[in-house]
C-alpha positions as CSV (number, residue, x, y, z in Angstrom):
1,X,4.6,19.3,7.4
2,X,4.0,22.5,5.7
3,X,0.1,21.8,6.0
4,X,-0.6,21.8,1.8
5,X,-3.4,19.5,0.7
6,X,-3.6,18.3,-2.8
7,X,-6.8,18.9,-4.2
8,X,-7.5,22.4,-2.4
9,X,-7.0,25.6,-3.9
10,X,-6.7,28.6,-1.4
11,X,-6.3,28.6,2.2
12,X,-8.0,27.4,5.3
13,X,-11.9,26.4,5.0
14,X,-12.0,28.6,2.4
15,X,-10.1,26.1,-0.2
16,X,-12.2,24.8,-2.7
17,X,-11.5,20.8,-3.7
18,X,-10.1,20.0,-6.7
19,X,-11.9,18.1,-9.5
20,X,-11.3,14.3,-9.6
21,X,-8.5,13.6,-12.0
22,X,-8.3,10.6,-14.2
23,X,-11.2,8.5,-14.7
24,X,-13.2,5.6,-13.3
25,X,-13.8,3.2,-15.7
26,X,-14.9,-0.6,-16.0
27,X,-13.6,-2.7,-18.9
28,X,-13.4,-6.3,-19.9
29,X,-13.2,-8.6,-22.5
30,X,-14.3,-12.2,-21.5
31,X,-12.6,-13.6,-24.5
32,X,-14.4,-12.2,-27.9
33,X,-17.8,-10.6,-26.8
34,X,-17.4,-9.5,-22.9
35,X,-18.8,-6.1,-22.2
36,X,-17.2,-3.2,-21.7
37,X,-17.9,0.5,-20.5
38,X,-16.0,3.5,-19.0
39,X,-16.8,6.9,-17.2
40,X,-14.8,9.6,-17.7
41,X,-14.5,12.4,-15.2
42,X,-16.6,14.4,-16.4
43,X,-19.4,12.1,-15.9
44,X,-20.5,10.8,-19.1
45,X,-20.2,7.5,-20.4
46,X,-19.2,5.6,-23.4
47,X,-20.2,1.9,-23.4
48,X,-20.5,-1.2,-25.1
49,X,-22.4,-2.9,-22.6
50,X,-21.2,-2.0,-19.2
51,X,-24.0,-1.3,-16.6
52,X,-22.3,1.6,-14.3
53,X,-24.8,4.5,-15.0
54,X,-22.8,8.1,-15.9
55,X,-25.0,9.8,-13.0
56,X,-22.9,7.7,-10.4
57,X,-19.6,8.2,-11.7
58,X,-19.0,12.1,-10.7
59,X,-19.5,11.3,-6.7
60,X,-17.8,7.9,-7.0
61,X,-14.8,9.8,-8.5
62,X,-14.8,12.8,-5.8
63,X,-15.1,10.0,-3.1
64,X,-12.0,8.2,-4.4
65,X,-9.9,11.1,-4.6
66,X,-10.9,12.2,-1.1
67,X,-10.3,8.5,0.3
68,X,-6.8,8.0,-1.8
69,X,-5.5,10.4,0.9
70,X,-4.2,8.3,4.3
71,X,-4.9,11.7,6.5
72,X,-8.8,11.9,5.2
73,X,-9.2,8.3,5.5
74,X,-7.9,8.8,9.4
75,X,-10.0,11.9,10.1
76,X,-13.1,9.4,8.7
77,X,-12.3,6.7,11.3
78,X,-11.3,9.6,14.2
79,X,-15.0,10.9,12.9
80,X,-16.7,8.0,13.3
81,X,-15.4,6.5,16.4
82,X,-15.9,9.9,18.4
83,X,-19.2,11.1,16.2
84,X,-18.8,15.2,16.0
85,X,-15.4,16.6,16.9
86,X,-13.9,20.3,16.1
87,X,-10.9,20.8,13.5
88,X,-8.3,21.2,16.8
89,X,-9.6,18.0,18.4
90,X,-8.9,16.2,15.5
91,X,-5.5,17.5,14.6
92,X,-4.1,16.4,18.6
93,X,-4.8,13.2,17.1
94,X,-2.7,13.6,13.9
95,X,0.9,14.6,12.2
96,X,-0.3,17.7,10.6
97,X,-1.2,21.1,11.8
98,X,-4.8,22.6,12.5
99,X,-4.6,24.2,9.2
100,X,-3.8,21.5,7.1
101,X,-6.6,19.1,9.2
102,X,-9.2,22.2,7.9
103,X,-8.0,21.5,4.5
104,X,-8.8,18.2,4.8
105,X,-11.8,18.4,5.9
106,X,-12.9,20.6,3.2
107,X,-11.9,17.9,0.5
108,X,-14.5,15.6,2.6
109,X,-16.8,18.0,2.6
110,X,-16.8,18.8,-1.0
111,X,-16.9,15.1,-1.4
112,X,-19.8,14.8,0.8
113,X,-18.1,12.5,3.4
114,X,-18.2,14.9,6.6
115,X,-20.5,18.1,7.4
116,X,-19.7,20.8,9.5
117,X,-21.8,22.8,12.0
118,X,-21.0,25.9,13.7
119,X,-21.5,25.9,16.9
120,X,-20.2,29.2,18.6
121,X,-16.9,30.0,17.5
122,X,-16.0,26.5,16.4
123,X,-17.2,24.3,13.6
124,X,-17.7,20.5,14.5
125,X,-17.6,17.7,11.8
126,X,-19.4,14.6,11.9
127,X,-19.5,11.9,9.0
128,X,-21.9,11.6,6.5
129,X,-22.8,8.0,5.1
130,X,-24.8,9.1,1.8
131,X,-21.8,9.6,-0.1
132,X,-19.9,6.5,1.1
133,X,-23.2,4.2,0.6
134,X,-23.2,5.3,-2.9
135,X,-19.7,4.4,-3.7
136,X,-20.3,0.7,-1.8
137,X,-22.9,0.6,-4.2
138,X,-20.9,1.3,-7.4
139,X,-18.4,-1.3,-6.0
140,X,-20.9,-3.7,-5.7
141,X,-22.5,-3.1,-9.2
142,X,-19.1,-3.4,-10.6
143,X,-17.9,-6.6,-8.5
144,X,-21.3,-8.3,-9.9
145,X,-20.2,-7.3,-13.4
146,X,-17.2,-9.0,-12.7
147,X,-18.7,-11.7,-11.2
148,X,-21.1,-12.2,-14.6
149,X,-17.9,-12.1,-16.7
150,X,-16.1,-14.6,-14.8
151,X,-18.8,-16.8,-14.7
152,X,-19.0,-16.3,-18.9
153,X,-15.2,-17.3,-19.0
154,X,-15.5,-20.2,-16.5
155,X,-18.3,-21.8,-18.4
156,X,-16.3,-21.2,-22.1
157,X,-13.7,-22.7,-20.3
158,X,-15.5,-26.3,-18.9
159,X,-17.7,-26.4,-22.2
160,X,-13.9,-26.6,-23.6
161,X,-12.5,-28.8,-21.4
162,X,-15.8,-30.9,-21.5
163,X,-15.4,-31.6,-25.3
164,X,-11.8,-32.2,-25.1
165,X,-12.7,-34.9,-23.1
166,X,-15.8,-36.1,-25.1
167,X,-13.2,-36.2,-28.0
168,X,-10.3,-37.9,-26.2
169,X,-12.7,-40.6,-25.2
170,X,-14.3,-40.9,-28.5
171,X,-10.6,-41.3,-30.1
172,X,-9.8,-44.0,-27.5
173,X,-13.1,-46.0,-27.7
174,X,-12.2,-46.3,-31.2
175,X,-8.7,-47.9,-30.9
């Protein structure tokens, strides 16, 4: 593998994370009158009733972009199990070079998922949970919005079914 890491410009630990591409969107139309809102990658909200705050979207975009890569997810898993570890130690468990690990760690650091602390000549990385917690809260908010929308759809469908059954019963009773 050549060690190139998408989203990182430059080489080594000095690389900088690229901005999150695309947008995180929340959109649903629960059969006329559903709420829809979206948050673009710049964090600005366009909404007609969505409840995802725009302030939260930018860090969430960075976290989701960082977690989109399986090697970075594996790095987080290794750090969660081991605690603090150097890039050299982590590279021993991955099919990529130490330099690629350093670049992946730079993306995770820029997203707020890990932190590096210099200890002598090496940098030891460890997981920071705040960004994951914020992303989990965002996902829970999104799930709750969908649950409310689906409950409204269910209520409308059940009401229509009950009205149809009552109408059928009235027709049968008048014969």
